[in-house]
N, C-alpha and C positions, 0 to 999 in steps of 0.2 A: 873201141876205145882208142883214141889217138894219144900220142905222146904228150901234147900240150895239156890236154885235159887231165891225164894221169899225173903230170907234174903239179898242176894246180891243186889237185885233190891230196897228193902227198904233202904239199906245202901246208894245206889246212890241217892235216894230221900232225905235221911238225909244230905248227902253232899250238896245237892242243898239248903236245908233249912239253913244250916250253912252259906253257901255262901250268901243267901238272907239277913240274919242278918247282916253280914259284909257289904254287898252292901248298905243296907239302912242306917246303922250307918255312913259309910264313905260318902255317898252322902249327908246325912243331914249336915255333917260338911263342905262339899265342895260347896254347892249351893251359888250363888251370885245374886246380882241385887235386883230390887225392890220387887220381890216375894220371897226373901230368907226366911222370917219368915214363910210364908205359906208352901213353899216347904219343908223346914227343918222339920216342924211339920208333914207334910204329910208322909215324909219318916220315921220319928221316930215313928209315930203311927202304922206303919206296922210291926215294930220289934216285938211287943208283939204277934201278930198272928203267925209270922214265928217261934218265940221261942216256942209257944205252939205246933206247928206242929212238930218241931224238937224233943221236949220232948216226944210227943206221939210216934214218929217213933223210938226213942232210946229205950223207954220202950217196944214197941212191938218186936223190934229186940231181946232184952234180953229175953223176954217171949218166943220167938221162939227158944232160945238157941244160939243166935248169939252174936257177939261183935259189938257194935255200932261204926260207922265211926267217926273219929275225925278230918278228913281233909276235908275242904270245897272244892267245885268246885272253879275254878278260877273266880274272880270277874272281870267283864268287865270294862276296864278303860274307863272313860268318863271325858271330861274336861268342857263341857258346860251343862247348865241346861237341854237343849233339849236332848243332848246325854245321860244324866243320866236317864231322863224319858223314852227314847227309850230303854235303856238297861234294865230298870225295866220292861217295857212292854214285852220285849222278854223273860225275866226270868219268868215272871208270866204266859205267854202263854205256855212256856215249862212245868211249874209246872202243869197247867191244863191238858196238854196232858199226862204227866207222871202219874199223879194221876188217870186220867181216865183209863189208861192202867193198873195201879196197882190195881184198884178196880176189873177189870176183872181177873187179876192174883189171887187176894184174893178169888174171887168166884171159880176159877178153883182149888185152893188149898182147898177150903171148909171152909173158914173162913168168914162167913157172917158178923160178927161184924166188922172185919177189912174192908171189902168191904164198909159197910155203913159209917164208919168213913172216909175212903178215899173219898167217894162221898161228904161228908160234906167238906172235904178239897178242893175238886174241886170247890164247891160253893164259899168258901172263896177266893180262888185264882182267880176265874172268876170275883168276885167283885172287887178285887184289879186291875185286868186287865182292866175292864170296867172303873173304876175311872181314871186310868192312861190314857186310850184312850180319855176320856172326857177332861182331862187337856191338852193333846197334840192337840186336835182338832183344836183350834184356836191359838196355840202357834206359834209365829213368827219363820220363818226359820232362 
């Protein structure tokens, strides 16, 4: 794994985190119905973690000599609470897969500290994913 490729992949991850921040903020505003307060709070509570991930990635990209991404991935459109939860679940599962691979990339590059931090981010995103799955488990269709 060369530095240029690692920076490019970390920038893709950063774009994903920027997207997640936008997704959670937007969905928190859009939820409706009897569970609106709880769902809105659930979405807003995730913003802080995603922001910390984004800041870590931006700092690491700069430390490696790169320029941090400023354009997020596209946010999946969703019009119902269930669609929002399903979109969040898909994004969190992608983040788990991406960070699992990136930890391997960091090991290949020889940056053990980065690999450990990315594994911690896998844990965070796995927790978000599991919580969303639990909410969706008995959600009406």
